[in-house]
A tleap script that builds the chain and sets N, CA, C and O, in Angstrom:
source leaprc.protein.ff14SB
mol = sequence {
  NMET THR GLU LEU GLU THR LEU THR ASN ILE
  GLY PRO LYS LEU ALA ALA ASP LEU ARG THR
  VAL GLY VAL PRO ASP ALA GLU THR LEU ARG
  GLU VAL GLY ALA GLU ASN ALA ALA GLN ARG
  LEU ALA GLY ALA GLY LEU ARG ASP CYS THR
  HIE ALA THR LEU ALA LEU GLU GLY ALA LEU
  ALA GLY VAL ARG TRP THR THR GLY GLY ARG
  ALA CARG
}
set mol.1.N position { 0.842 -1.175 0.000 }
set mol.1.CA position { 0.000 0.000 0.000 }
set mol.1.C position { 0.890 1.242 0.000 }
set mol.1.O position { 1.725 1.413 0.888 }
set mol.2.N position { 0.712 2.086 -0.977 }
set mol.2.CA position { 1.484 3.322 -1.097 }
set mol.2.C position { 0.615 4.489 -0.644 }
set mol.2.O position { -0.496 4.678 -1.140 }
set mol.3.N position { 1.127 5.261 0.295 }
set mol.3.CA position { 0.392 6.408 0.813 }
set mol.3.C position { 0.111 7.405 -0.303 }
set mol.3.O position { 0.972 7.665 -1.143 }
set mol.4.N position { -1.092 7.958 -0.308 }
set mol.4.CA position { -1.473 8.954 -1.305 }
set mol.4.C position { -0.556 10.165 -1.274 }
set mol.4.O position { -0.239 10.731 -2.320 }
set mol.5.N position { -0.129 10.566 -0.091 }
set mol.5.CA position { 0.702 11.760 0.059 }
set mol.5.C position { 2.066 11.651 -0.607 }
set mol.5.O position { 2.756 12.660 -0.757 }
set mol.6.N position { 2.469 10.453 -1.008 }
set mol.6.CA position { 3.750 10.299 -1.695 }
set mol.6.C position { 3.650 10.703 -3.166 }
set mol.6.O position { 4.670 10.876 -3.833 }
set mol.7.N position { 2.423 10.854 -3.671 }
set mol.7.CA position { 2.215 11.223 -5.070 }
set mol.7.C position { 2.273 12.737 -5.244 }
set mol.7.O position { 1.875 13.492 -4.357 }
set mol.8.N position { 2.771 13.165 -6.396 }
set mol.8.CA position { 2.783 14.578 -6.764 }
set mol.8.C position { 1.358 15.111 -6.701 }
set mol.8.O position { 0.418 14.408 -7.072 }
set mol.9.N position { 1.189 16.334 -6.240 }
set mol.9.CA position { -0.095 17.048 -6.185 }
set mol.9.C position { -1.006 16.641 -5.037 }
set mol.9.O position { -2.033 17.286 -4.825 }
set mol.10.N position { -0.670 15.601 -4.291 }
set mol.10.CA position { -1.567 15.155 -3.230 }
set mol.10.C position { -0.961 15.447 -1.866 }
set mol.10.O position { 0.014 14.825 -1.444 }
set mol.11.N position { -1.564 16.402 -1.200 }
set mol.11.CA position { -1.172 16.758 0.155 }
set mol.11.C position { -2.110 16.104 1.151 }
set mol.11.O position { -2.976 15.314 0.775 }
set mol.12.N position { -1.935 16.436 2.431 }
set mol.12.CA position { -2.746 15.801 3.484 }
set mol.12.C position { -4.257 16.018 3.326 }
set mol.12.O position { -5.035 15.101 3.589 }
set mol.13.N position { -4.676 17.189 2.910 }
set mol.13.CA position { -6.113 17.468 2.803 }
set mol.13.C position { -6.753 16.709 1.643 }
set mol.13.O position { -7.816 16.112 1.809 }
set mol.14.N position { -6.119 16.728 0.476 }
set mol.14.CA position { -6.666 15.978 -0.658 }
set mol.14.C position { -6.650 14.481 -0.353 }
set mol.14.O position { -7.595 13.770 -0.696 }
set mol.15.N position { -5.588 14.000 0.287 }
set mol.15.CA position { -5.517 12.585 0.655 }
set mol.15.C position { -6.665 12.214 1.588 }
set mol.15.O position { -7.289 11.166 1.420 }
set mol.16.N position { -6.943 13.061 2.560 }
set mol.16.CA position { -8.052 12.801 3.488 }
set mol.16.C position { -9.382 12.775 2.745 }
set mol.16.O position { -10.230 11.925 3.017 }
set mol.17.N position { -9.567 13.700 1.809 }
set mol.17.CA position { -10.796 13.723 1.019 }
set mol.17.C position { -10.925 12.463 0.173 }
set mol.17.O position { -12.012 11.895 0.061 }
set mol.18.N position { -9.825 12.026 -0.421 }
set mol.18.CA position { -9.855 10.801 -1.224 }
set mol.18.C position { -10.215 9.591 -0.359 }
set mol.18.O position { -10.996 8.735 -0.775 }
set mol.19.N position { -9.651 9.525 0.826 }
set mol.19.CA position { -9.980 8.408 1.717 }
set mol.19.C position { -11.462 8.427 2.081 }
set mol.19.O position { -12.090 7.376 2.206 }
set mol.20.N position { -12.010 9.617 2.248 }
set mol.20.CA position { -13.431 9.758 2.587 }
set mol.20.C position { -14.323 9.163 1.505 }
set mol.20.O position { -15.387 8.622 1.803 }
set mol.21.N position { -13.893 9.262 0.250 }
set mol.21.CA position { -14.707 8.745 -0.862 }
set mol.21.C position { -14.256 7.359 -1.333 }
set mol.21.O position { -14.595 6.936 -2.438 }
set mol.22.N position { -13.498 6.660 -0.500 }
set mol.22.CA position { -13.158 5.274 -0.793 }
set mol.22.C position { -11.908 5.043 -1.606 }
set mol.22.O position { -11.767 4.002 -2.248 }
set mol.23.N position { -10.989 6.009 -1.589 }
set mol.23.CA position { -9.708 5.849 -2.292 }
set mol.23.C position { -8.604 5.950 -1.232 }
set mol.23.O position { -8.074 7.035 -0.992 }
set mol.24.N position { -8.260 4.827 -0.601 }
set mol.24.CA position { -7.353 4.858 0.553 }
set mol.24.C position { -5.861 4.928 0.236 }
set mol.24.O position { -5.061 5.285 1.101 }
set mol.25.N position { -5.478 4.589 -1.000 }
set mol.25.CA position { -4.050 4.532 -1.308 }
set mol.25.C position { -3.812 4.752 -2.802 }
set mol.25.O position { -4.752 4.829 -3.593 }
set mol.26.N position { -2.538 4.851 -3.165 }
set mol.26.CA position { -2.162 5.137 -4.554 }
set mol.26.C position { -2.599 4.026 -5.503 }
set mol.26.O position { -2.997 4.299 -6.636 }
set mol.27.N position { -2.527 2.796 -5.056 }
set mol.27.CA position { -2.932 1.681 -5.915 }
set mol.27.C position { -4.426 1.758 -6.262 }
set mol.27.O position { -4.823 1.511 -7.400 }
set mol.28.N position { -5.228 2.098 -5.276 }
set mol.28.CA position { -6.664 2.240 -5.518 }
set mol.28.C position { -6.932 3.405 -6.458 }
set mol.28.O position { -7.803 3.318 -7.323 }
set mol.29.N position { -6.188 4.497 -6.295 }
set mol.29.CA position { -6.339 5.643 -7.192 }
set mol.29.C position { -6.039 5.223 -8.625 }
set mol.29.O position { -6.759 5.615 -9.543 }
set mol.30.N position { -4.999 4.439 -8.831 }
set mol.30.CA position { -4.673 3.961 -10.181 }
set mol.30.C position { -5.795 3.082 -10.741 }
set mol.30.O position { -6.141 3.189 -11.917 }
set mol.31.N position { -6.362 2.214 -9.899 }
set mol.31.CA position { -7.448 1.334 -10.334 }
set mol.31.C position { -8.708 2.126 -10.685 }
set mol.31.O position { -9.354 1.870 -11.701 }
set mol.32.N position { -9.045 3.087 -9.830 }
set mol.32.CA position { -10.270 3.879 -9.990 }
set mol.32.C position { -10.122 4.871 -11.131 }
set mol.32.O position { -11.068 5.116 -11.879 }
set mol.33.N position { -8.930 5.442 -11.261 }
set mol.33.CA position { -8.663 6.455 -12.282 }
set mol.33.C position { -8.927 7.856 -11.768 }
set mol.33.O position { -9.738 8.063 -10.865 }
set mol.34.N position { -8.235 8.803 -12.353 }
set mol.34.CA position { -8.313 10.196 -11.909 }
set mol.34.C position { -9.707 10.774 -12.095 }
set mol.34.O position { -10.225 11.440 -11.199 }
set mol.35.N position { -10.316 10.531 -13.240 }
set mol.35.CA position { -11.630 11.121 -13.514 }
set mol.35.C position { -12.703 10.589 -12.566 }
set mol.35.O position { -13.513 11.355 -12.044 }
set mol.36.N position { -12.704 9.283 -12.348 }
set mol.36.CA position { -13.683 8.685 -11.451 }
set mol.36.C position { -13.482 9.172 -10.023 }
set mol.36.O position { -14.452 9.476 -9.329 }
set mol.37.N position { -12.234 9.250 -9.581 }
set mol.37.CA position { -11.950 9.735 -8.223 }
set mol.37.C position { -12.391 11.192 -8.073 }
set mol.37.O position { -12.953 11.571 -7.046 }
set mol.38.N position { -12.137 12.005 -9.097 }
set mol.38.CA position { -12.554 13.405 -9.057 }
set mol.38.C position { -14.073 13.516 -9.016 }
set mol.38.O position { -14.614 14.377 -8.322 }
set mol.39.N position { -14.759 12.656 -9.751 }
set mol.39.CA position { -16.223 12.663 -9.730 }
set mol.39.C position { -16.748 12.270 -8.357 }
set mol.39.O position { -17.750 12.816 -7.895 }
set mol.40.N position { -16.087 11.341 -7.712 }
set mol.40.CA position { -16.475 10.968 -6.349 }
set mol.40.C position { -16.320 12.160 -5.404 }
set mol.40.O position { -17.190 12.431 -4.576 }
set mol.41.N position { -15.194 12.867 -5.543 }
set mol.41.CA position { -14.950 14.038 -4.694 }
set mol.41.C position { -16.004 15.117 -4.932 }
set mol.41.O position { -16.525 15.707 -3.986 }
set mol.42.N position { -16.313 15.367 -6.198 }
set mol.42.CA position { -17.311 16.381 -6.533 }
set mol.42.C position { -18.689 15.960 -6.029 }
set mol.42.O position { -19.432 16.778 -5.487 }
set mol.43.N position { -19.023 14.701 -6.204 }
set mol.43.CA position { -20.315 14.191 -5.765 }
set mol.43.C position { -20.512 14.289 -4.262 }
set mol.43.O position { -21.634 14.434 -3.776 }
set mol.44.N position { -19.406 14.208 -3.535 }
set mol.44.CA position { -19.460 14.319 -2.075 }
set mol.44.C position { -19.382 15.781 -1.627 }
set mol.44.O position { -19.453 16.079 -0.435 }
set mol.45.N position { -19.234 16.688 -2.599 }
set mol.45.CA position { -19.136 18.110 -2.262 }
set mol.45.C position { -17.812 18.507 -1.651 }
set mol.45.O position { -17.727 19.505 -0.936 }
set mol.46.N position { -16.773 17.729 -1.929 }
set mol.46.CA position { -15.461 17.976 -1.321 }
set mol.46.C position { -14.516 18.770 -2.209 }
set mol.46.O position { -13.693 19.530 -1.698 }
set mol.47.N position { -14.610 18.615 -3.521 }
set mol.47.CA position { -13.671 19.251 -4.451 }
set mol.47.C position { -14.352 19.624 -5.748 }
set mol.47.O position { -15.352 19.022 -6.140 }
set mol.48.N position { -13.794 20.629 -6.412 }
set mol.48.CA position { -14.215 20.997 -7.762 }
set mol.48.C position { -13.711 19.915 -8.707 }
set mol.48.O position { -12.533 19.560 -8.665 }
set mol.49.N position { -14.559 19.402 -9.535 }
set mol.49.CA position { -14.216 18.276 -10.398 }
set mol.49.C position { -13.083 18.593 -11.371 }
set mol.49.O position { -12.199 17.759 -11.569 }
set mol.50.N position { -13.089 19.778 -11.984 }
set mol.50.CA position { -12.069 20.113 -12.981 }
set mol.50.C position { -10.675 20.161 -12.378 }
set mol.50.O position { -9.755 19.520 -12.885 }
set mol.51.N position { -10.515 20.911 -11.308 }
set mol.51.CA position { -9.195 21.033 -10.684 }
set mol.51.C position { -8.750 19.717 -10.048 }
set mol.51.O position { -7.571 19.365 -10.097 }
set mol.52.N position { -9.690 19.001 -9.457 }
set mol.52.CA position { -9.341 17.712 -8.870 }
set mol.52.C position { -8.879 16.740 -9.951 }
set mol.52.O position { -7.910 16.007 -9.754 }
set mol.53.N position { -9.568 16.731 -11.090 }
set mol.53.CA position { -9.169 15.845 -12.183 }
set mol.53.C position { -7.755 16.158 -12.658 }
set mol.53.O position { -6.948 15.249 -12.855 }
set mol.54.N position { -7.456 17.433 -12.841 }
set mol.54.CA position { -6.111 17.829 -13.278 }
set mol.54.C position { -5.055 17.419 -12.251 }
set mol.54.O position { -4.001 16.896 -12.615 }
set mol.55.N position { -5.332 17.652 -10.986 }
set mol.55.CA position { -4.384 17.294 -9.928 }
set mol.55.C position { -4.174 15.787 -9.863 }
set mol.55.O position { -3.043 15.324 -9.718 }
set mol.56.N position { -5.253 15.023 -9.971 }
set mol.56.CA position { -5.139 13.571 -9.880 }
set mol.56.C position { -4.489 12.964 -11.118 }
set mol.56.O position { -3.714 12.015 -11.006 }
set mol.57.N position { -4.795 13.500 -12.294 }
set mol.57.CA position { -4.105 13.031 -13.504 }
set mol.57.C position { -2.607 13.299 -13.400 }
set mol.57.O position { -1.788 12.457 -13.766 }
set mol.58.N position { -2.261 14.483 -12.896 }
set mol.58.CA position { -0.855 14.805 -12.688 }
set mol.58.C position { -0.207 13.882 -11.671 }
set mol.58.O position { 0.943 13.475 -11.833 }
set mol.59.N position { -0.953 13.554 -10.620 }
set mol.59.CA position { -0.428 12.650 -9.593 }
set mol.59.C position { -0.090 11.291 -10.193 }
set mol.59.O position { 0.960 10.718 -9.902 }
set mol.60.N position { -0.980 10.783 -11.025 }
set mol.60.CA position { -0.734 9.480 -11.646 }
set mol.60.C position { 0.388 9.526 -12.674 }
set mol.60.O position { 1.063 8.523 -12.905 }
set mol.61.N position { 0.589 10.690 -13.291 }
set mol.61.CA position { 1.656 10.842 -14.287 }
set mol.61.C position { 2.972 11.296 -13.659 }
set mol.61.O position { 4.021 11.253 -14.302 }
set mol.62.N position { 2.910 11.733 -12.398 }
set mol.62.CA position { 4.120 12.191 -11.720 }
set mol.62.C position { 4.535 13.604 -12.085 }
set mol.62.O position { 5.716 13.941 -12.008 }
set mol.63.N position { 3.569 14.446 -12.485 }
set mol.63.CA position { 3.882 15.835 -12.839 }
set mol.63.C position { 2.960 16.787 -12.086 }
set mol.63.O position { 1.828 16.433 -11.759 }
set mol.64.N position { 3.442 17.981 -11.816 }
set mol.64.CA position { 2.614 19.007 -11.192 }
set mol.64.C position { 1.532 19.408 -12.171 }
set mol.64.O position { 1.816 19.627 -13.349 }
set mol.65.N position { 0.305 19.507 -11.711 }
set mol.65.CA position { -0.803 19.826 -12.606 }
set mol.65.C position { -0.698 21.234 -13.149 }
set mol.65.O position { -1.287 21.532 -14.188 }
set mol.66.N position { 0.032 22.109 -12.482 }
set mol.66.CA position { 0.168 23.486 -12.931 }
set mol.66.C position { 1.192 23.659 -14.038 }
set mol.66.O position { 1.320 24.757 -14.578 }
set mol.67.N position { 1.930 22.605 -14.395 }
set mol.67.CA position { 2.933 22.714 -15.442 }
set mol.67.C position { 2.364 22.425 -16.829 }
set mol.67.O position { 3.077 22.502 -17.828 }
set mol.68.N position { 1.085 22.095 -16.881 }
set mol.68.CA position { 0.472 21.772 -18.169 }
set mol.68.C position { 0.919 20.432 -18.703 }
set mol.68.O position { 0.945 20.226 -19.917 }
set mol.69.N position { 1.275 19.505 -17.805 }
set mol.69.CA position { 1.644 18.161 -18.219 }
set mol.69.C position { 3.114 17.960 -18.486 }
set mol.69.O position { 3.518 16.878 -18.912 }
set mol.70.N position { 3.928 18.974 -18.247 }
set mol.70.CA position { 5.373 18.846 -18.477 }
set mol.70.C position { 6.066 18.470 -17.175 }
set mol.70.O position { 5.890 19.145 -16.160 }
set mol.71.N position { 6.833 17.422 -17.197 }
set mol.71.CA position { 7.593 17.016 -16.009 }
set mol.71.C position { 8.674 18.055 -15.729 }
set mol.71.O position { 9.257 18.624 -16.652 }
set mol.72.N position { 8.928 18.286 -14.480 }
set mol.72.CA position { 9.961 19.238 -14.075 }
set mol.72.C position { 11.281 18.560 -13.882 }
set mol.72.O position { 12.267 19.213 -13.539 }
savepdb mol mol.pdb
quit
């Protein structure tokens, strides 16, 4: 089990929100996918779907979402 906080873009608050919607670790995030996880967050009223999707896609790709997909 890999802690969510070890992924790029995921800090303690986003990790806690992900756990609340049934995404406890990085492996589950990979299985569920960024879009589905973001939809869960939005559905629970925890996060904006667009920004969450960008952050989670970046987390899975290992890049900061603010770089437009370019690794640093």
